C-alpha positions in Angstrom: 44.3 134.2 92.9 40.5 133.8 92.6 37.6 133.5 94.9 36.0 130.1 95.6 32.5 128.8 95.7 31.6 125.6 97.5 28.1 124.1 97.1 27.4 121.7 99.9 24.2 119.7 100.5 23.0 118.1 103.7 21.3 114.9 102.4 19.1 113.4 105.1 15.9 112.0 103.7 13.6 112.0 106.8 16.3 111.3 109.3 16.7 115.0 110.0 13.0 115.6 110.0 11.7 113.1 112.5 10.0 115.9 114.6 8.3 117.4 111.5 6.9 114.4 109.8 3.5 116.0 109.3 5.1 118.5 107.0 7.0 115.8 105.0 4.1 114.1 103.2 5.6 115.2 99.9 8.9 113.7 100.7 8.2 110.4 98.9 10.9 108.3 97.4 9.7 109.5 94.0 9.8 113.1 95.1 13.3 112.8 96.5 14.7 111.0 93.5 13.2 113.7 91.2 14.7 116.4 93.3 18.2 114.9 93.4 18.0 114.4 89.6 16.9 118.1 89.2 19.9 119.3 91.3 22.4 117.1 89.5 21.0 118.2 86.1 21.5 121.8 87.1 25.1 121.2 88.2 25.7 119.5 84.9 24.3 122.5 82.9 27.0 124.7 84.5 29.6 122.0 84.7 29.8 122.4 88.5 30.9 120.0 91.2 29.4 119.9 94.7 29.7 118.2 98.0 26.8 115.8 98.9 27.0 114.9 102.6 24.8 112.0 103.4 23.3 110.6 106.6 24.8 107.2 106.0 21.7 105.2 107.1 19.8 107.0 104.2 22.0 105.1 101.7 21.3 101.6 103.0 19.5 99.0 100.8 17.0 96.6 102.4 19.5 93.7 102.4 22.2 96.0 104.0 20.1 97.1 106.9 20.5 93.8 108.7 24.2 94.5 109.2 23.1 97.4 111.5 20.1 95.7 113.2 21.8 95.9 116.7 22.1 99.7 116.2 18.5 100.2 115.2 17.2 98.0 118.0 19.4 99.2 120.9 19.9 102.9 120.5 16.5 104.5 120.9 17.5 105.9 124.2 19.9 108.5 122.7 18.4 109.1 119.3 14.9 110.5 119.0 15.0 110.0 115.3 15.6 106.2 115.8 12.7 106.0 118.2 10.4 107.6 115.6 11.9 105.4 112.8 11.4 102.1 114.7 7.8 102.9 115.5 7.2 103.7 111.8 9.1 100.6 110.6 6.7 98.4 112.6 3.9 99.8 110.5 5.9 99.7 107.3 5.9 103.5 106.9 9.5 104.1 106.1 9.2 105.9 102.8 11.9 108.6 102.6 14.1 107.0 105.3 16.2 104.7 103.0 16.9 105.7 99.4 20.3 104.4 98.1 19.3 105.2 94.5 20.1 108.9 95.2 23.8 108.0 95.5 23.7 106.6 92.0 22.5 110.0 90.8 25.2 112.2 92.4 28.1 109.8 92.7 30.0 111.3 89.8 33.7 111.9 89.6 33.4 115.7 89.9 31.3 115.5 93.1 32.5 114.8 96.6 30.5 112.3 98.7 30.9 113.4 102.3 29.4 112.3 105.7 26.6 113.8 107.7 26.6 111.2 110.5 24.8 107.9 110.5 21.4 108.7 112.0 21.5 112.5 112.2 22.4 112.4 115.9 23.4 115.8 117.3 27.1 115.7 118.2 26.4 117.7 121.3 29.2 117.6 123.9 26.5 116.4 126.4 26.2 113.2 124.4 28.4 110.3 125.7 31.6 109.8 123.6 30.9 106.1 123.1 27.6 106.9 121.4 29.4 109.3 119.0 32.0 106.6 118.3 29.1 104.2 117.5 27.8 106.7 115.0 31.2 107.2 113.3 31.9 103.4 113.3 28.6 102.9 111.4 29.5 105.6 109.0 32.8 103.9 108.3 31.0 100.6 107.7 28.6 102.2 105.2 31.5 103.8 103.4 33.1 100.3 103.0 29.8 98.8 101.8 29.3 101.6 99.2 33.1 101.8 98.3 33.2 105.4 99.4 35.9 107.5 101.1 34.4 110.1 103.5 37.0 112.8 104.0 34.9 115.8 105.1 32.1 116.0 107.6 29.0 118.1 108.1 27.6 118.1 111.6 23.9 117.4 112.1 22.0 120.5 113.1 25.3 122.4 112.7 26.1 121.5 116.3 29.8 121.1 116.4 31.3 118.7 119.0 33.6 115.8 119.5 35.7 117.0 116.6 38.7 115.1 118.0 37.1 111.8 117.1 36.8 112.6 113.4 40.5 112.2 112.8 40.3 108.5 114.0 38.1 107.9 110.9 40.3 109.6 108.3 38.4 112.8 108.2 40.4 115.8 107.1 38.0 118.7 107.7 34.5 119.7 108.7 32.1 122.4 107.7 32.4 125.1 110.3 29.3 127.0 111.4 28.8 129.7 114.0 27.2 128.3 117.2 23.7 127.1 116.5 21.6 128.7 119.3 18.0 127.5 119.3 16.0 130.4 120.7 13.6 132.9 119.3 16.0 135.8 119.4 18.6 133.9 117.4 16.0 132.8 114.8 14.9 136.4 114.3 18.5 137.6 113.9 19.2 134.7 111.5 16.1 135.6 109.5 17.0 139.3 109.2 20.3 138.3 107.7 18.2 137.3 104.6 17.9 141.1 104.0 21.5 141.9 104.5 22.8 142.5 101.0 26.1 143.7 102.3 26.9 140.7 104.5 30.6 140.0 104.9 32.4 136.7 104.5 34.6 135.5 107.3 38.3 135.0 106.4 39.9 131.8 107.8 43.6 132.2 108.1 44.8 130.1 111.1 45.3 126.5 110.2 47.5 124.4 112.5 49.5 121.6 110.9 47.9 118.1 111.5 44.6 119.6 112.8 41.2 119.2 111.1 40.5 122.0 108.7 37.5 124.2 109.4 35.7 124.6 106.1 33.7 127.9 105.8 30.0 127.3 106.0 27.9 130.2 107.3 25.7 130.8 104.3 22.4 128.8 104.1 20.7 129.4 100.8 17.3 131.0 101.2 14.6 128.4 101.4 11.5 129.7 99.7 9.1 128.4 102.4 6.7 129.9 104.9 8.1 133.2 106.4 11.0 133.3 104.0 8.7 132.9 101.0 6.1 135.4 102.3 8.4 138.2 103.5 11.7 137.9 101.5 11.5 139.0 97.9 13.3 136.8 95.4 15.1 139.9 94.1 16.6 140.5 97.5 17.8 136.9 97.8 19.4 137.1 94.3 21.0 140.5 95.1 22.4 139.3 98.4 24.0 136.2 96.8 25.3 138.2 93.8 27.0 140.5 96.3 28.4 137.6 98.2 29.8 136.2 95.0 31.4 139.5 94.2 32.9 139.7 97.7 34.4 136.2 97.3 35.9 137.3 94.0 37.2 140.7 95.1 38.5 139.6 98.5 39.8 136.2 97.3 37.6 134.4 99.9 35.7 131.1 100.0 31.9 131.1 100.1 30.0 128.0 101.0 26.4 127.9 99.7 24.6 125.1 101.5 21.0 123.7 101.6 19.1 120.5 101.9 17.8 118.8 98.7 14.4 118.4 100.3 14.2 122.2 100.6 13.3 122.2 96.9 10.3 120.0 97.6 8.8 122.0 100.4 9.8 125.3 98.7 9.8 124.6 95.0 10.4 128.3 94.1 13.9 127.8 95.7 15.0 126.1 92.5 14.4 129.2 90.3 16.4 131.4 92.6 19.2 128.8 92.9 19.4 128.5 89.1 19.8 132.3 88.7 22.5 132.5 91.4 24.5 129.6 90.0 24.2 131.2 86.6 25.9 134.3 88.0 28.6 132.0 89.5 29.1 130.3 86.1 29.7 133.7 84.5 32.4 134.6 87.1 33.9 131.1 86.7 34.1 131.5 82.9 35.8 134.9 83.4 38.5 133.2 85.5 37.4 135.1 88.6 35.8 132.2 90.6 36.7 128.6 91.3 33.9 126.1 91.9 35.4 123.6 94.4 34.2 120.9 96.8 34.9 120.8 100.5 37.6 118.3 99.9 39.2 120.5 97.3 39.3 123.3 99.9 41.0 121.1 102.5 43.6 119.9 99.9 44.3 123.4 98.9 44.9 124.5 102.5 47.2 121.5 103.2 49.2 122.1 100.0 49.7 125.8 101.0 50.8 124.7 104.4 53.3 122.3 102.9 54.7 125.1 100.7 55.2 127.3 103.8 56.9 124.4 105.6 59.2 123.7 102.7 
């Protein structure tokens, strides 16, 4: 047995940044296309696959948006991002909200195209179930238009809720993340983890037959921006990730390295660190110690192992 590395990307365009638009001026269509190309080129250098989870609306072409006009017009009440989007659309300022060309860049046989909701609505348990169903229905429609099969899911904001609905849309698993508590204390604790070079990897062992698979996903890749850039040395980030890779190998565990493509725009130094960490992963892969897998590969492996136990 070997350790596993999953590389998963939350692909949102501006849908996940509606409340931070003043800081997204560099998130132009050209900038986003260049960044997705840069990431895919890096994956190609090491012959790596990755999971690209898209906010489905981000993938719509101009002529495809009309199929969802009712959604855009009638759902402002529950989606703050839609309210912001509709006001921008009236002024024809929707750069970075729709960019289907990114799918052409990453939709390669080795990669998995996964789902990150339709409009980046938080799947909070307080949200009415019918609104979540509406999101998932639209994701399903986009998948049909784009001839995709969404099999794994990444929750917006890492807020996990309404999981039981995912099975109705053929999802097999979702990226699991510890509870996302939005307060100052939690943010400080989260930030201090960037210095924890001996961080452990959680082992997932309990999988019930027929249930959605929880895919490990607790490790956000250090985004070289603001406080993280000013206070966390690159050498610490590289050491932390090298140690995490060693733990995955030595303890035969799965490590999920995740980030947003746009993190490389607002924090361009992130690319240099990412390249070095993936280079280390490539060495371990070439030594036969580490498998580079997608979220879907992880789910399939779990299901196959369960079948063997049953048989």
